[in-house]
C-alpha positions in Angstrom: 0.0 0.0 0.0 1.3 3.4 -1.0 0.5 6.5 1.0 0.3 9.9 -0.9 0.1 13.1 1.2 -0.6 16.3 -0.6 -0.3 19.9 0.7 -3.0 21.4 -1.6 -6.6 20.4 -2.0 -6.5 20.9 -5.7 -3.5 18.5 -6.0 -5.2 15.8 -4.0 -8.4 16.1 -6.0 -6.4 15.7 -9.2 -5.2 12.4 -8.0 -8.4 11.2 -6.5 -10.2 11.9 -9.8 -8.0 9.3 -11.4 -8.5 6.6 -8.8 -10.6 3.5 -9.3 -12.7 1.7 -6.7 -12.3 4.7 -4.4 -13.7 4.7 -0.9 -13.2 7.3 1.8 -12.7 7.2 5.6 -12.2 10.1 8.0 -9.8 9.7 10.9 -8.7 12.6 13.2 -10.6 15.0 10.9 -8.5 14.0 7.9 -10.2 12.3 4.9 -8.3 9.3 3.6 -9.3 7.9 0.1 -8.3 4.4 -0.7 -8.4 2.8 -4.2 -6.3 2.0 -7.2 -4.0 4.5 -9.0 -2.0 3.3 -12.0 -3.0 -0.2 -11.0 -1.5 0.1 -7.5 -3.2 0.2 -4.1 -2.9 3.7 -2.6 -4.4 5.9 0.1 -4.5 9.6 -0.6 -5.0 12.5 1.9 -4.6 16.2 2.3 -2.8 16.6 5.6 -3.3 20.3 6.3 -0.6 22.9 7.0 2.3 22.4 9.3 4.3 19.6 10.9 1.7 18.4 13.4 -1.0 17.8 10.9 1.5 16.1 8.6 2.7 13.8 11.3 -0.9 12.9 12.3 -1.6 12.1 8.7 1.5 10.0 8.1 1.2 8.0 11.4 -2.5 7.3 10.6 -1.6 6.0 7.2 0.9 3.6 8.7 -1.3 2.3 11.6 -4.8 2.5 10.0 -4.0 1.6 6.4 -0.7 -0.4 6.6 1.2 1.7 4.1 4.8 0.8 3.5 5.7 3.7 1.2 5.1 7.4 1.7 5.1 10.1 -1.0 4.7 13.7 0.0 3.9 16.2 -2.8 3.3 19.9 -2.6 5.0 23.3 -3.1 8.2 24.8 -1.6 10.4 27.9 -1.7 13.7 27.5 -3.5 17.0 27.8 -1.6 19.2 27.4 -4.6 19.8 29.2 -7.9 19.5 25.7 -9.6 15.8 25.7 -9.0 13.3 28.3 -10.3 9.5 28.5 -10.2 7.9 25.3 -11.5 11.1 23.3 -11.1 11.0 20.4 -8.7 12.9 19.6 -5.5 13.3 16.0 -4.5 14.5 14.9 -1.1 17.6 12.9 -0.4 16.8 13.8 3.2 14.7 16.2 5.2 15.5 18.4 8.3 13.4 20.3 10.8 15.0 23.8 10.5 13.1 25.1 13.5 14.2 22.3 15.9 16.7 24.0 18.1 18.0 22.8 21.5 21.5 24.4 20.9 21.3 26.4 24.2 21.9 23.0 26.0 24.8 22.1 23.6 23.0 20.2 20.8 23.6 21.0 17.1 20.8 23.0 15.5 18.2 20.7 14.0 19.0 17.7 16.2 15.8 15.7 16.9 16.1 14.6 20.5 15.2 10.9 21.2 16.5 9.6 17.9 19.5 11.9 17.8 19.3 12.6 14.1 19.5 15.9 12.2 19.0 14.7 8.6 16.2 12.2 8.1 17.3 10.0 5.1 14.8 9.6 2.3 14.6 6.5 0.2 17.4 6.7 -2.5 15.3 4.4 -4.7 12.2 6.5 -4.5 14.2 9.7 -5.1 15.8 8.3 -8.3 12.4 7.1 -9.5 10.9 10.5 -8.7 13.7 12.1 -10.7 12.9 9.9 -13.7 9.3 10.8 -13.4 10.0 14.5 -13.3 12.2 14.3 -16.4 9.5 12.4 -18.2 7.1 15.3 -17.5 9.7 17.6 -19.0 10.6 19.6 -15.9 14.0 20.5 -14.3 14.7 19.0 -10.9 17.3 18.6 -8.2 17.8 16.0 -5.5 18.9 17.4 -2.2 18.0 18.2 1.4 14.5 19.7 2.0 14.0 21.8 5.1 10.7 22.0 7.0 9.4 24.2 9.8 6.3 25.7 11.2 7.2 29.0 9.6 6.5 30.6 6.2 10.0 31.6 5.1 9.8 35.1 3.5 13.0 36.8 4.6 16.5 36.7 3.1 18.0 36.3 6.6 15.9 33.2 7.3 16.7 31.7 4.0 20.4 32.2 4.4 20.4 30.7 7.9 18.7 27.5 6.6 21.2 27.2 3.8 24.1 27.8 6.1 23.0 25.3 8.8 21.7 22.5 6.5 22.7 23.0 2.9 19.0 22.6 2.0 17.7 23.2 -1.6 14.1 24.0 -0.7 12.0 24.9 2.4 8.4 24.1 3.2 6.2 23.1 6.2 5.4 19.4 6.3 8.0 17.1 4.6 10.4 16.6 7.5 7.5 15.7 9.9 6.5 13.0 7.4 10.2 12.0 7.2 10.3 11.8 11.0 7.3 9.5 11.2 8.7 7.4 8.3 12.1 7.1 10.0 10.8 5.8 13.4 8.4 3.4 11.6 11.0 2.2 9.1 8.9 3.2 6.1 10.4 4.4 2.8 9.5 8.0 1.9 10.3 10.7 -0.5 9.3 14.4 -0.7 8.6 16.0 -4.1 8.0 19.7 -4.1 7.3 22.1 -7.0 9.0 25.4 -6.5 6.5 28.3 -5.9 8.8 31.2 -5.0 12.3 32.3 -4.0 11.6 32.0 -0.3 12.4 35.7 0.3 9.0 37.3 -0.2 9.5 37.9 -4.0 6.9 35.9 -5.8 7.7 35.2 -9.5 4.3 34.1 -10.6 0.8 34.9 -9.3 -0.4 32.2 -7.0 -3.6 31.0 -8.8 -1.6 30.5 -12.0 1.2 28.7 -10.2 -1.2 26.4 -8.2 -2.9 25.2 -11.4 0.5 24.5 -13.0 1.8 22.8 -9.9 -1.2 20.6 -9.4 -1.1 19.4 -13.0 2.6 18.7 -12.9 2.4 17.0 -9.4 -0.4 14.7 -10.5 1.6 13.7 -13.6 4.8 13.1 -11.6 3.0 11.2 -8.9 1.1 9.0 -11.4 4.4 8.2 -13.2 6.2 7.4 -9.9 3.4 5.2 -8.6 3.4 3.2 -11.9 7.1 2.5 -11.4 6.7 1.0 -7.9 
């Protein structure tokens, strides 16, 4: 069973519209839709914004639906000149950039209890995602994706995340999903379409971008699922 977590309702609906034998179940106020996508058993859900909602969604998929693969799609701000609007960032790992117990001597980003900073994503899934993005005709880069319960819109914030983690993109859910996947020993990958430069300077009006991102994300996800 493959779990697909989307950040945007329009993106989730694009996938759900292509599912066969679909049935829905609501758990913890999140609707989970099960069915077939590209001939594979999947469960699709919109998690909501932020790390807590993302973690609730991912853990529920594992415990309630028995998924063994997690795919997180959505949008992100770029942290590298190699990715522009509508390009795609793919995770080799994720970090929680707002996790900080450095005043007691820990490195910034260290997750207490598991003593990990960078949560490794599945190398196999990342490579298959890269193939899927190329098939759609988009530019992409595999690297570290940073998550936090903050909308990054200042140059200083952006530079701090790059300096601490060498991340290529930032968003608000992926590392929470990575955290849940890590402790449950489930393969995961984060795939994010670039929406902005993460410094408050939008390069495309949001409605136009959302439509493009949803179309691209659905194509990428369908291609990836078909490869699994």
